[in-house]
PyMOL Python script that loads the backbone (N, CA, C, O; Angstrom):
from pymol import cmd

cmd.read_pdbstr("""\
ATOM      1  N   MET A   1       0.846  -1.172   0.000  1.00  0.00           N
ATOM      2  CA  MET A   1       0.000   0.000   0.000  1.00  0.00           C
ATOM      3  C   MET A   1       0.894   1.238   0.000  1.00  0.00           C
ATOM      4  O   MET A   1       1.792   1.362   0.833  1.00  0.00           O
ATOM      5  N   ALA A   2       0.653   2.122  -0.906  1.00  0.00           N
ATOM      6  CA  ALA A   2       1.442   3.342  -1.020  1.00  0.00           C
ATOM      7  C   ALA A   2       0.957   4.376  -0.008  1.00  0.00           C
ATOM      8  O   ALA A   2      -0.238   4.512   0.257  1.00  0.00           O
ATOM      9  N   GLU A   3       1.909   5.082   0.535  1.00  0.00           N
ATOM     10  CA  GLU A   3       1.617   6.166   1.472  1.00  0.00           C
ATOM     11  C   GLU A   3       2.333   7.412   0.987  1.00  0.00           C
ATOM     12  O   GLU A   3       3.318   7.321   0.254  1.00  0.00           O
ATOM     13  N   THR A   4       1.855   8.550   1.383  1.00  0.00           N
ATOM     14  CA  THR A   4       2.502   9.810   1.046  1.00  0.00           C
ATOM     15  C   THR A   4       3.263  10.307   2.251  1.00  0.00           C
ATOM     16  O   THR A   4       2.721  10.395   3.353  1.00  0.00           O
ATOM     17  N   VAL A   5       4.523  10.632   2.033  1.00  0.00           N
ATOM     18  CA  VAL A   5       5.372  11.144   3.098  1.00  0.00           C
ATOM     19  C   VAL A   5       6.020  12.420   2.590  1.00  0.00           C
ATOM     20  O   VAL A   5       6.545  12.452   1.477  1.00  0.00           O
ATOM     21  N   ARG A   6       5.987  13.455   3.385  1.00  0.00           N
ATOM     22  CA  ARG A   6       6.625  14.709   2.992  1.00  0.00           C
ATOM     23  C   ARG A   6       8.078  14.697   3.466  1.00  0.00           C
ATOM     24  O   ARG A   6       8.369  14.380   4.619  1.00  0.00           O
ATOM     25  N   ILE A   7       8.975  15.048   2.556  1.00  0.00           N
ATOM     26  CA  ILE A   7      10.379  15.194   2.911  1.00  0.00           C
ATOM     27  C   ILE A   7      10.868  16.527   2.382  1.00  0.00           C
ATOM     28  O   ILE A   7      10.256  17.122   1.495  1.00  0.00           O
ATOM     29  N   ASP A   8      11.970  16.985   2.934  1.00  0.00           N
ATOM     30  CA  ASP A   8      12.474  18.281   2.509  1.00  0.00           C
ATOM     31  C   ASP A   8      13.014  18.184   1.075  1.00  0.00           C
ATOM     32  O   ASP A   8      13.412  17.104   0.638  1.00  0.00           O
ATOM     33  N   PRO A   9      13.030  19.290   0.352  1.00  0.00           N
ATOM     34  CA  PRO A   9      13.458  19.288  -1.046  1.00  0.00           C
ATOM     35  C   PRO A   9      14.889  18.783  -1.261  1.00  0.00           C
ATOM     36  O   PRO A   9      15.170  18.144  -2.275  1.00  0.00           O
ATOM     37  N   ILE A  10      15.779  19.057  -0.336  1.00  0.00           N
ATOM     38  CA  ILE A  10      17.158  18.600  -0.489  1.00  0.00           C
ATOM     39  C   ILE A  10      17.219  17.077  -0.426  1.00  0.00           C
ATOM     40  O   ILE A  10      17.890  16.452  -1.247  1.00  0.00           O
ATOM     41  N   SER A  11      16.527  16.478   0.535  1.00  0.00           N
ATOM     42  CA  SER A  11      16.499  15.019   0.635  1.00  0.00           C
ATOM     43  C   SER A  11      15.883  14.397  -0.612  1.00  0.00           C
ATOM     44  O   SER A  11      16.363  13.378  -1.108  1.00  0.00           O
ATOM     45  N   HIS A  12      14.818  15.014  -1.113  1.00  0.00           N
ATOM     46  CA  HIS A  12      14.179  14.512  -2.326  1.00  0.00           C
ATOM     47  C   HIS A  12      15.146  14.576  -3.505  1.00  0.00           C
ATOM     48  O   HIS A  12      15.215  13.642  -4.303  1.00  0.00           O
ATOM     49  N   ALA A  13      15.884  15.661  -3.614  1.00  0.00           N
ATOM     50  CA  ALA A  13      16.845  15.802  -4.709  1.00  0.00           C
ATOM     51  C   ALA A  13      17.953  14.748  -4.614  1.00  0.00           C
ATOM     52  O   ALA A  13      18.374  14.187  -5.626  1.00  0.00           O
ATOM     53  N   VAL A  14      18.413  14.488  -3.403  1.00  0.00           N
ATOM     54  CA  VAL A  14      19.452  13.476  -3.204  1.00  0.00           C
ATOM     55  C   VAL A  14      18.919  12.096  -3.571  1.00  0.00           C
ATOM     56  O   VAL A  14      19.595  11.337  -4.264  1.00  0.00           O
ATOM     57  N   LEU A  15      17.717  11.765  -3.114  1.00  0.00           N
ATOM     58  CA  LEU A  15      17.109  10.478  -3.457  1.00  0.00           C
ATOM     59  C   LEU A  15      16.944  10.336  -4.973  1.00  0.00           C
ATOM     60  O   LEU A  15      17.216   9.277  -5.539  1.00  0.00           O
ATOM     61  N   THR A  16      16.504  11.394  -5.608  1.00  0.00           N
ATOM     62  CA  THR A  16      16.323  11.380  -7.057  1.00  0.00           C
ATOM     63  C   THR A  16      17.648  11.179  -7.775  1.00  0.00           C
ATOM     64  O   THR A  16      17.732  10.415  -8.736  1.00  0.00           O
ATOM     65  N   GLU A  17      18.673  11.860  -7.312  1.00  0.00           N
ATOM     66  CA  GLU A  17      19.999  11.725  -7.913  1.00  0.00           C
ATOM     67  C   GLU A  17      20.514  10.288  -7.789  1.00  0.00           C
ATOM     68  O   GLU A  17      21.053   9.733  -8.747  1.00  0.00           O
ATOM     69  N   ILE A  18      20.348   9.698  -6.623  1.00  0.00           N
ATOM     70  CA  ILE A  18      20.783   8.313  -6.408  1.00  0.00           C
ATOM     71  C   ILE A  18      19.973   7.370  -7.300  1.00  0.00           C
ATOM     72  O   ILE A  18      20.536   6.469  -7.922  1.00  0.00           O
ATOM     73  N   ALA A  19      18.666   7.570  -7.362  1.00  0.00           N
ATOM     74  CA  ALA A  19      17.806   6.716  -8.182  1.00  0.00           C
ATOM     75  C   ALA A  19      18.221   6.761  -9.647  1.00  0.00           C
ATOM     76  O   ALA A  19      18.276   5.727 -10.312  1.00  0.00           O
ATOM     77  N   ARG A  20      18.509   7.943 -10.143  1.00  0.00           N
ATOM     78  CA  ARG A  20      18.948   8.070 -11.538  1.00  0.00           C
ATOM     79  C   ARG A  20      20.301   7.407 -11.755  1.00  0.00           C
ATOM     80  O   ARG A  20      20.509   6.730 -12.762  1.00  0.00           O
ATOM     81  N   ALA A  21      21.216   7.598 -10.818  1.00  0.00           N
ATOM     82  CA  ALA A  21      22.551   7.021 -10.967  1.00  0.00           C
ATOM     83  C   ALA A  21      22.518   5.496 -10.924  1.00  0.00           C
ATOM     84  O   ALA A  21      23.296   4.833 -11.611  1.00  0.00           O
ATOM     85  N   LYS A  22      21.624   4.949 -10.122  1.00  0.00           N
ATOM     86  CA  LYS A  22      21.532   3.493  -9.963  1.00  0.00           C
ATOM     87  C   LYS A  22      20.496   2.857 -10.890  1.00  0.00           C
ATOM     88  O   LYS A  22      20.384   1.634 -10.963  1.00  0.00           O
ATOM     89  N   HIS A  23      19.743   3.699 -11.594  1.00  0.00           N
ATOM     90  CA  HIS A  23      18.705   3.217 -12.517  1.00  0.00           C
ATOM     91  C   HIS A  23      17.672   2.348 -11.796  1.00  0.00           C
ATOM     92  O   HIS A  23      17.293   1.273 -12.261  1.00  0.00           O
ATOM     93  N   VAL A  24      17.235   2.854 -10.651  1.00  0.00           N
ATOM     94  CA  VAL A  24      16.195   2.174  -9.874  1.00  0.00           C
ATOM     95  C   VAL A  24      15.126   3.200  -9.504  1.00  0.00           C
ATOM     96  O   VAL A  24      15.390   4.402  -9.517  1.00  0.00           O
ATOM     97  N   PRO A  25      13.925   2.736  -9.175  1.00  0.00           N
ATOM     98  CA  PRO A  25      12.875   3.680  -8.778  1.00  0.00           C
ATOM     99  C   PRO A  25      13.234   4.415  -7.482  1.00  0.00           C
ATOM    100  O   PRO A  25      13.963   3.902  -6.633  1.00  0.00           O
ATOM    101  N   LEU A  26      12.713   5.598  -7.364  1.00  0.00           N
ATOM    102  CA  LEU A  26      12.916   6.408  -6.161  1.00  0.00           C
ATOM    103  C   LEU A  26      12.458   5.653  -4.921  1.00  0.00           C
ATOM    104  O   LEU A  26      13.092   5.741  -3.870  1.00  0.00           O
ATOM    105  N   THR A  27      11.366   4.914  -5.038  1.00  0.00           N
ATOM    106  CA  THR A  27      10.859   4.159  -3.884  1.00  0.00           C
ATOM    107  C   THR A  27      11.855   3.088  -3.437  1.00  0.00           C
ATOM    108  O   THR A  27      11.947   2.785  -2.248  1.00  0.00           O
ATOM    109  N   THR A  28      12.590   2.521  -4.373  1.00  0.00           N
ATOM    110  CA  THR A  28      13.608   1.529  -4.027  1.00  0.00           C
ATOM    111  C   THR A  28      14.741   2.175  -3.241  1.00  0.00           C
ATOM    112  O   THR A  28      15.217   1.624  -2.248  1.00  0.00           O
ATOM    113  N   VAL A  29      15.161   3.338  -3.693  1.00  0.00           N
ATOM    114  CA  VAL A  29      16.227   4.058  -2.984  1.00  0.00           C
ATOM    115  C   VAL A  29      15.763   4.417  -1.577  1.00  0.00           C
ATOM    116  O   VAL A  29      16.515   4.259  -0.615  1.00  0.00           O
ATOM    117  N   LEU A  30      14.554   4.892  -1.457  1.00  0.00           N
ATOM    118  CA  LEU A  30      14.022   5.265  -0.150  1.00  0.00           C
ATOM    119  C   LEU A  30      13.912   4.038   0.759  1.00  0.00           C
ATOM    120  O   LEU A  30      14.265   4.110   1.936  1.00  0.00           O
ATOM    121  N   ALA A  31      13.432   2.928   0.232  1.00  0.00           N
ATOM    122  CA  ALA A  31      13.308   1.702   1.031  1.00  0.00           C
ATOM    123  C   ALA A  31      14.674   1.236   1.512  1.00  0.00           C
ATOM    124  O   ALA A  31      14.823   0.814   2.659  1.00  0.00           O
ATOM    125  N   ARG A  32      15.673   1.311   0.635  1.00  0.00           N
ATOM    126  CA  ARG A  32      17.023   0.895   1.026  1.00  0.00           C
ATOM    127  C   ARG A  32      17.602   1.837   2.082  1.00  0.00           C
ATOM    128  O   ARG A  32      18.307   1.395   2.989  1.00  0.00           O
ATOM    129  N   ALA A  33      17.310   3.108   1.969  1.00  0.00           N
ATOM    130  CA  ALA A  33      17.792   4.074   2.961  1.00  0.00           C
ATOM    131  C   ALA A  33      17.151   3.813   4.322  1.00  0.00           C
ATOM    132  O   ALA A  33      17.821   3.871   5.353  1.00  0.00           O
ATOM    133  N   VAL A  34      15.865   3.530   4.318  1.00  0.00           N
ATOM    134  CA  VAL A  34      15.157   3.235   5.568  1.00  0.00           C
ATOM    135  C   VAL A  34      15.724   1.969   6.196  1.00  0.00           C
ATOM    136  O   VAL A  34      15.942   1.923   7.407  1.00  0.00           O
ATOM    137  N   GLU A  35      15.965   0.943   5.387  1.00  0.00           N
ATOM    138  CA  GLU A  35      16.517  -0.310   5.908  1.00  0.00           C
ATOM    139  C   GLU A  35      17.919  -0.092   6.478  1.00  0.00           C
ATOM    140  O   GLU A  35      18.249  -0.634   7.532  1.00  0.00           O
ATOM    141  N   ALA A  36      18.739   0.692   5.792  1.00  0.00           N
ATOM    142  CA  ALA A  36      20.085   0.977   6.294  1.00  0.00           C
ATOM    143  C   ALA A  36      20.014   1.711   7.632  1.00  0.00           C
ATOM    144  O   ALA A  36      20.793   1.422   8.540  1.00  0.00           O
ATOM    145  N   TYR A  37      19.089   2.651   7.754  1.00  0.00           N
ATOM    146  CA  TYR A  37      18.939   3.384   9.008  1.00  0.00           C
ATOM    147  C   TYR A  37      18.431   2.471  10.116  1.00  0.00           C
ATOM    148  O   TYR A  37      18.876   2.573  11.259  1.00  0.00           O
ATOM    149  N   ARG A  38      17.498   1.576   9.782  1.00  0.00           N
ATOM    150  CA  ARG A  38      16.990   0.624  10.774  1.00  0.00           C
ATOM    151  C   ARG A  38      18.124  -0.244  11.304  1.00  0.00           C
ATOM    152  O   ARG A  38      18.219  -0.483  12.508  1.00  0.00           O
ATOM    153  N   ARG A  39      18.978  -0.711  10.409  1.00  0.00           N
ATOM    154  CA  ARG A  39      20.108  -1.538  10.822  1.00  0.00           C
ATOM    155  C   ARG A  39      21.098  -0.751  11.676  1.00  0.00           C
ATOM    156  O   ARG A  39      21.643  -1.277  12.646  1.00  0.00           O
ATOM    157  N   GLU A  40      21.326   0.507  11.312  1.00  0.00           N
ATOM    158  CA  GLU A  40      22.225   1.356  12.102  1.00  0.00           C
ATOM    159  C   GLU A  40      21.695   1.517  13.526  1.00  0.00           C
ATOM    160  O   GLU A  40      22.453   1.417  14.490  1.00  0.00           O
ATOM    161  N   LEU A  41      20.411   1.763  13.651  1.00  0.00           N
ATOM    162  CA  LEU A  41      19.806   1.911  14.983  1.00  0.00           C
ATOM    163  C   LEU A  41      19.887   0.616  15.774  1.00  0.00           C
ATOM    164  O   LEU A  41      20.118   0.644  16.983  1.00  0.00           O
ATOM    165  N   MET A  42      19.701  -0.519  15.107  1.00  0.00           N
ATOM    166  CA  MET A  42      19.787  -1.805  15.782  1.00  0.00           C
ATOM    167  C   MET A  42      21.202  -2.031  16.323  1.00  0.00           C
ATOM    168  O   MET A  42      21.370  -2.490  17.452  1.00  0.00           O
ATOM    169  N   ILE A  43      22.215  -1.709  15.517  1.00  0.00           N
ATOM    170  CA  ILE A  43      23.601  -1.877  15.951  1.00  0.00           C
ATOM    171  C   ILE A  43      23.915  -0.938  17.113  1.00  0.00           C
ATOM    172  O   ILE A  43      24.610  -1.329  18.051  1.00  0.00           O
ATOM    173  N   GLN A  44      23.418   0.279  17.062  1.00  0.00           N
ATOM    174  CA  GLN A  44      23.628   1.217  18.172  1.00  0.00           C
ATOM    175  C   GLN A  44      22.992   0.693  19.453  1.00  0.00           C
ATOM    176  O   GLN A  44      23.591   0.784  20.525  1.00  0.00           O
ATOM    177  N   ALA A  45      21.790   0.148  19.351  1.00  0.00           N
ATOM    178  CA  ALA A  45      21.109  -0.396  20.527  1.00  0.00           C
ATOM    179  C   ALA A  45      21.872  -1.605  21.072  1.00  0.00           C
ATOM    180  O   ALA A  45      22.018  -1.757  22.284  1.00  0.00           O
ATOM    181  N   LEU A  46      22.350  -2.451  20.179  1.00  0.00           N
ATOM    182  CA  LEU A  46      23.124  -3.620  20.597  1.00  0.00           C
ATOM    183  C   LEU A  46      24.415  -3.190  21.290  1.00  0.00           C
ATOM    184  O   LEU A  46      24.807  -3.768  22.303  1.00  0.00           O
ATOM    185  N   ASP A  47      25.065  -2.181  20.740  1.00  0.00           N
ATOM    186  CA  ASP A  47      26.287  -1.656  21.344  1.00  0.00           C
ATOM    187  C   ASP A  47      26.009  -1.125  22.755  1.00  0.00           C
ATOM    188  O   ASP A  47      26.788  -1.362  23.679  1.00  0.00           O
ATOM    189  N   ALA A  48      24.903  -0.414  22.910  1.00  0.00           N
ATOM    190  CA  ALA A  48      24.529   0.111  24.235  1.00  0.00           C
ATOM    191  C   ALA A  48      24.245  -1.031  25.207  1.00  0.00           C
ATOM    192  O   ALA A  48      24.623  -0.970  26.377  1.00  0.00           O
ATOM    193  N   ASP A  49      23.576  -2.070  24.712  1.00  0.00           N
ATOM    194  CA  ASP A  49      23.289  -3.224  25.573  1.00  0.00           C
ATOM    195  C   ASP A  49      24.574  -3.902  26.038  1.00  0.00           C
ATOM    196  O   ASP A  49      24.708  -4.260  27.208  1.00  0.00           O
ATOM    197  N   TYR A  50      25.522  -4.076  25.110  1.00  0.00           N
ATOM    198  CA  TYR A  50      26.790  -4.698  25.494  1.00  0.00           C
ATOM    199  C   TYR A  50      27.584  -3.808  26.443  1.00  0.00           C
ATOM    200  O   TYR A  50      28.257  -4.314  27.341  1.00  0.00           O
ATOM    201  N   ALA A  51      27.518  -2.500  26.260  1.00  0.00           N
ATOM    202  CA  ALA A  51      28.199  -1.583  27.180  1.00  0.00           C
ATOM    203  C   ALA A  51      27.623  -1.728  28.585  1.00  0.00           C
ATOM    204  O   ALA A  51      28.358  -1.727  29.572  1.00  0.00           O
ATOM    205  N   GLU A  52      26.309  -1.852  28.661  1.00  0.00           N
ATOM    206  CA  GLU A  52      25.659  -2.044  29.965  1.00  0.00           C
ATOM    207  C   GLU A  52      26.069  -3.386  30.568  1.00  0.00           C
ATOM    208  O   GLU A  52      26.338  -3.475  31.766  1.00  0.00           O
ATOM    209  N   LEU A  53      26.115  -4.416  29.748  1.00  0.00           N
ATOM    210  CA  LEU A  53      26.512  -5.739  30.224  1.00  0.00           C
ATOM    211  C   LEU A  53      27.953  -5.720  30.742  1.00  0.00           C
ATOM    212  O   LEU A  53      28.250  -6.293  31.791  1.00  0.00           O
ATOM    213  N   ARG A  54      28.841  -5.059  30.001  1.00  0.00           N
ATOM    214  CA  ARG A  54      30.238  -4.980  30.446  1.00  0.00           C
ATOM    215  C   ARG A  54      30.371  -4.192  31.748  1.00  0.00           C
ATOM    216  O   ARG A  54      31.335  -4.378  32.492  1.00  0.00           O
ATOM    217  N   GLY A  55      29.418  -3.325  32.020  1.00  0.00           N
ATOM    218  CA  GLY A  55      29.438  -2.562  33.258  1.00  0.00           C
ATOM    219  C   GLY A  55      29.092  -3.388  34.482  1.00  0.00           C
ATOM    220  O   GLY A  55      29.394  -2.988  35.606  1.00  0.00           O
ATOM    221  N   ASP A  56      28.471  -4.525  34.279  1.00  0.00           N
ATOM    222  CA  ASP A  56      28.120  -5.438  35.369  1.00  0.00           C
ATOM    223  C   ASP A  56      29.153  -6.563  35.359  1.00  0.00           C
ATOM    224  O   ASP A  56      29.069  -7.483  34.545  1.00  0.00           O
ATOM    225  N   THR A  57      30.125  -6.485  36.265  1.00  0.00           N
ATOM    226  CA  THR A  57      31.259  -7.410  36.268  1.00  0.00           C
ATOM    227  C   THR A  57      30.825  -8.873  36.307  1.00  0.00           C
ATOM    228  O   THR A  57      31.361  -9.697  35.565  1.00  0.00           O
ATOM    229  N   ALA A  58      29.873  -9.198  37.153  1.00  0.00           N
ATOM    230  CA  ALA A  58      29.427 -10.590  37.278  1.00  0.00           C
ATOM    231  C   ALA A  58      28.731 -11.059  36.003  1.00  0.00           C
ATOM    232  O   ALA A  58      28.991 -12.160  35.519  1.00  0.00           O
ATOM    233  N   ALA A  59      27.861 -10.235  35.469  1.00  0.00           N
ATOM    234  CA  ALA A  59      27.139 -10.606  34.250  1.00  0.00           C
ATOM    235  C   ALA A  59      28.099 -10.734  33.071  1.00  0.00           C
ATOM    236  O   ALA A  59      27.942 -11.624  32.234  1.00  0.00           O
ATOM    237  N   TRP A  60      29.096  -9.843  33.002  1.00  0.00           N
ATOM    238  CA  TRP A  60      30.059  -9.904  31.907  1.00  0.00           C
ATOM    239  C   TRP A  60      30.919 -11.177  32.014  1.00  0.00           C
ATOM    240  O   TRP A  60      31.229 -11.806  31.002  1.00  0.00           O
ATOM    241  N   ALA A  61      31.293 -11.542  33.227  1.00  0.00           N
ATOM    242  CA  ALA A  61      32.064 -12.772  33.424  1.00  0.00           C
ATOM    243  C   ALA A  61      31.234 -13.989  32.994  1.00  0.00           C
ATOM    244  O   ALA A  61      31.759 -14.923  32.388  1.00  0.00           O
ATOM    245  N   GLU A  62      29.949 -13.970  33.310  1.00  0.00           N
ATOM    246  CA  GLU A  62      29.058 -15.061  32.904  1.00  0.00           C
ATOM    247  C   GLU A  62      28.953 -15.125  31.374  1.00  0.00           C
ATOM    248  O   GLU A  62      28.977 -16.210  30.793  1.00  0.00           O
ATOM    249  N   GLU A  63      28.840 -13.987  30.742  1.00  0.00           N
ATOM    250  CA  GLU A  63      28.793 -13.929  29.276  1.00  0.00           C
ATOM    251  C   GLU A  63      30.063 -14.499  28.666  1.00  0.00           C
ATOM    252  O   GLU A  63      30.007 -15.293  27.727  1.00  0.00           O
ATOM    253  N   ARG A  64      31.196 -14.097  29.197  1.00  0.00           N
ATOM    254  CA  ARG A  64      32.489 -14.576  28.684  1.00  0.00           C
ATOM    255  C   ARG A  64      32.626 -16.090  28.871  1.00  0.00           C
ATOM    256  O   ARG A  64      33.146 -16.783  27.997  1.00  0.00           O
ATOM    257  N   ALA A  65      32.160 -16.592  30.007  1.00  0.00           N
ATOM    258  CA  ALA A  65      32.220 -18.034  30.259  1.00  0.00           C
ATOM    259  C   ALA A  65      31.335 -18.791  29.269  1.00  0.00           C
ATOM    260  O   ALA A  65      31.720 -19.847  28.768  1.00  0.00           O
ATOM    261  N   GLU A  66      30.168 -18.256  28.994  1.00  0.00           N
ATOM    262  CA  GLU A  66      29.280 -18.903  28.030  1.00  0.00           C
ATOM    263  C   GLU A  66      29.888 -18.884  26.627  1.00  0.00           C
ATOM    264  O   GLU A  66      29.778 -19.862  25.888  1.00  0.00           O
ATOM    265  N   ARG A  67      30.528 -17.775  26.261  1.00  0.00           N
ATOM    266  CA  ARG A  67      31.196 -17.711  24.960  1.00  0.00           C
ATOM    267  C   ARG A  67      32.283 -18.764  24.850  1.00  0.00           C
ATOM    268  O   ARG A  67      32.452 -19.384  23.800  1.00  0.00           O
ATOM    269  N   ALA A  68      33.022 -18.967  25.938  1.00  0.00           N
ATOM    270  CA  ALA A  68      34.095 -19.963  25.934  1.00  0.00           C
ATOM    271  C   ALA A  68      33.516 -21.357  25.693  1.00  0.00           C
ATOM    272  O   ALA A  68      34.111 -22.163  24.978  1.00  0.00           O
ATOM    273  N   LEU A  69      32.368 -21.638  26.285  1.00  0.00           N
ATOM    274  CA  LEU A  69      31.719 -22.929  26.061  1.00  0.00           C
ATOM    275  C   LEU A  69      31.329 -23.099  24.592  1.00  0.00           C
ATOM    276  O   LEU A  69      31.534 -24.163  24.009  1.00  0.00           O
ATOM    277  N   TRP A  70      30.764 -22.044  23.999  1.00  0.00           N
ATOM    278  CA  TRP A  70      30.370 -22.108  22.595  1.00  0.00           C
ATOM    279  C   TRP A  70      31.591 -22.205  21.681  1.00  0.00           C
ATOM    280  O   TRP A  70      31.560 -22.912  20.674  1.00  0.00           O
ATOM    281  N   ASP A  71      32.656 -21.503  22.027  1.00  0.00           N
ATOM    282  CA  ASP A  71      33.875 -21.566  21.221  1.00  0.00           C
ATOM    283  C   ASP A  71      34.429 -22.977  21.170  1.00  0.00           C
ATOM    284  O   ASP A  71      34.996 -23.388  20.157  1.00  0.00           O
ATOM    285  N   ALA A  72      34.270 -23.713  22.246  1.00  0.00           N
ATOM    286  CA  ALA A  72      34.770 -25.081  22.295  1.00  0.00           C
ATOM    287  C   ALA A  72      34.004 -25.989  21.330  1.00  0.00           C
ATOM    288  O   ALA A  72      34.541 -27.004  20.887  1.00  0.00           O
ATOM    289  N   THR A  73      32.781 -25.646  21.005  1.00  0.00           N
ATOM    290  CA  THR A  73      31.986 -26.502  20.122  1.00  0.00           C
ATOM    291  C   THR A  73      32.439 -26.413  18.673  1.00  0.00           C
ATOM    292  O   THR A  73      32.097 -27.282  17.870  1.00  0.00           O
ATOM    293  N   THR A  74      33.200 -25.387  18.322  1.00  0.00           N
ATOM    294  CA  THR A  74      33.649 -25.247  16.933  1.00  0.00           C
ATOM    295  C   THR A  74      34.983 -25.913  16.685  1.00  0.00           C
ATOM    296  O   THR A  74      35.447 -25.959  15.546  1.00  0.00           O
ATOM    297  N   ALA A  75      35.605 -26.427  17.720  1.00  0.00           N
ATOM    298  CA  ALA A  75      36.906 -27.082  17.548  1.00  0.00           C
ATOM    299  C   ALA A  75      36.718 -28.361  16.758  1.00  0.00           C
ATOM    300  O   ALA A  75      36.051 -29.293  17.209  1.00  0.00           O
ATOM    301  N   ASP A  76      37.308 -28.396  15.583  1.00  0.00           N
ATOM    302  CA  ASP A  76      37.183 -29.585  14.739  1.00  0.00           C
ATOM    303  C   ASP A  76      38.549 -30.187  14.404  1.00  0.00           C
ATOM    304  O   ASP A  76      38.672 -31.068  13.553  1.00  0.00           O
ATOM    305  N   GLY A  77      39.575 -29.679  15.105  1.00  0.00           N
ATOM    306  CA  GLY A  77      40.918 -30.209  14.887  1.00  0.00           C
ATOM    307  C   GLY A  77      41.580 -29.661  13.631  1.00  0.00           C
ATOM    308  O   GLY A  77      42.650 -30.131  13.244  1.00  0.00           O
ATOM    309  N   ARG A  78      40.978 -28.700  13.004  1.00  0.00           N
ATOM    310  CA  ARG A  78      41.524 -28.127  11.775  1.00  0.00           C
ATOM    311  C   ARG A  78      42.012 -26.719  12.064  1.00  0.00           C
ATOM    312  O   ARG A  78      41.394 -25.736  11.654  1.00  0.00           O
ATOM    313  N   GLU A  79      43.094 -26.636  12.753  1.00  0.00           N
ATOM    314  CA  GLU A  79      43.647 -25.345  13.162  1.00  0.00           C
ATOM    315  C   GLU A  79      44.104 -24.544  11.953  1.00  0.00           C
ATOM    316  O   GLU A  79      44.546 -25.109  10.952  1.00  0.00           O
ATOM    317  N   GLY A  80      43.995 -23.236  12.053  1.00  0.00           N
ATOM    318  CA  GLY A  80      44.525 -22.333  11.044  1.00  0.00           C
ATOM    319  C   GLY A  80      43.656 -22.164   9.801  1.00  0.00           C
ATOM    320  O   GLY A  80      44.099 -21.565   8.822  1.00  0.00           O
ATOM    321  N   GLU A  81      42.461 -22.667   9.821  1.00  0.00           N
ATOM    322  CA  GLU A  81      41.590 -22.509   8.659  1.00  0.00           C
ATOM    323  C   GLU A  81      40.577 -21.438   8.903  1.00  0.00           C
ATOM    324  O   GLU A  81      39.752 -21.158   8.034  1.00  0.00           O
TER     325      GLU A  81
END
""", "prot")
cmd.dss("prot")
cmd.show_as("cartoon", "prot")
cmd.util.cbc("prot")
cmd.orient("prot")
């Protein structure tokens, strides 16, 4: 379903320029930009969560211990690959 969204003229011009350069519809460029921003926000939130986890010494030690257990499961005797 199509929706109408107002954006500033400069952003519209940039989207149009990218769409022409890539030979794709403007809506495709906008969708890709939104997805890239969504991913950026997700990574920022994940980074903040890990910073909080590292701030809790006991919880961080538990996380590290669990990682060590998982790391052991990938040992297949093929070192250096």
